[in-house]
Phi, psi and omega in degrees: 000132178235119181238124183219130181292337182276337182278153180279337178221149174254152184247129175244132173253127183242122181252123184269115179262338176252085188285346180293335188272349187238125183251147173293147178290325187289309182240008175058032173262151178297145180289163181283155183297135183062036177296134183247128175248121179246144186214143177259136183230161177300157180295149180291152180289145170262167183278104178262175179302317182295319182289320177301319178296321179292323173300312180298321182291317181297323178296321181291320176298318179298318181295320180290321178295322174299320176299315181294322181295313185291325178295317174299317178300314182299318178295321180294321178295315180296319179294318185293320176294312184300316181293327178292321178293319181301313184288332176293320175291315178303318182293332181280349180278000000 
């Protein structure tokens, strides 16, 4: 596998080690052992400003969701304790 920021295309080579699971499309026979399939793909992304901004925003969103989750757990505990006391008083009447 070759990934380079200077090339217009990157090359991925895939070697099949378990040939019994994969069949050729033409005659439905298993492919040969250690069959190599090569393909050229577009170059991979480099860390640009937009990607860095998205990463920062996702970290901020994850932090606020954690805050909301812990707040919800705390509220549920508080309500369960207060409702237990409330129903205890109701049952004594």
